[in-house]
N, C-alpha and C positions, 0 to 999 in steps of 0.2 A: 503495499499500500504506499501512496505516496505523500511525502508530508506535505506540508504547505506549499515552504519552500518551493520545493522541487514544482509543486503543479502552478507556482505564479510561473517559475522560471520553463516550464513547457510553456505557458499559455504568453509570454512576454517574446517567448522565441515564433513560435504560431502566425503571433499579429506581427513579428516583423515579417515573416515570411510572406502575407499578406500584401503587404506594404510593401515591398520591395517589387514588383511589379509596375509599380504604379512610375509614370513618369511626370516628370513636370508640367503643370499646362500652361499656353501660350499669354504672356501677360493681360489683364484684361486695361482696355486702352483708358476706363476709367482710372484710374491707377496709377496708369501712363503720366495722364495730364496732372491727378496731383503730386505725381514724383515730380515732373517736372516744373510745376509752380513750386514747390519747395525750393528746387535746385536752384532756379532763377535768382539772377541778384540783382536783378533792375528794378530802380523802383519806381517803373512807369509798367510793371506787372498789373495783370490782373487774374484772379481766381475763377478758373474755369469750369469748376467742379459742379458736381451736381448742386443745388441750391438754386436761391436768387442770386443774381451777381448785385453784386454791393462794393458801390465807392468806400474811402476809408473812414468817411464821415458816418457808414451805415446806411447811407439810403441807396435806395434801390439805384440798377443801374441802365436807360433805357438807352440798348444798340439803336441809332439810326435806320436801320430796316421797321422797328416796332411801332416807332414815331411815325415814321413815314405813313405805315397803318394802320396805326390809329389814323391819320392826316385825314386818310381819302375814305377811310368806314363813316367818318363825320360827316365828311360833304356828301358820302353818296343817299341815294332814298331807298332808305331800310324799308319804309311804310310799304313798302311792294309786297303784295300778296300773294302765294304760288296760285297757278289757276288752278290746281288740284283743289287747293282749299274750296273753291268755288263747287268744287261737283257733290261734297260731303255734306251742304245746305241745303239741294234740291229736296 
């Protein structure tokens, strides 16, 4: 009969054998973005990792393309009713 120490040693070696066949996966692009941000020494760097983008003061940073889309939406006629919605009320 095996002692607890012998059983643990057998279990540990079996676990090592299972994981020995695993190969490292390719780096996750999101983690690579975070790594690059941390490594960058520029004072102009911007953290583009997950989440809301913020300037140093904590305010949200709006990309110019977002501002342009907001202007276009504000100036468009969003009160148009799709023709398909009229069919439901007949």
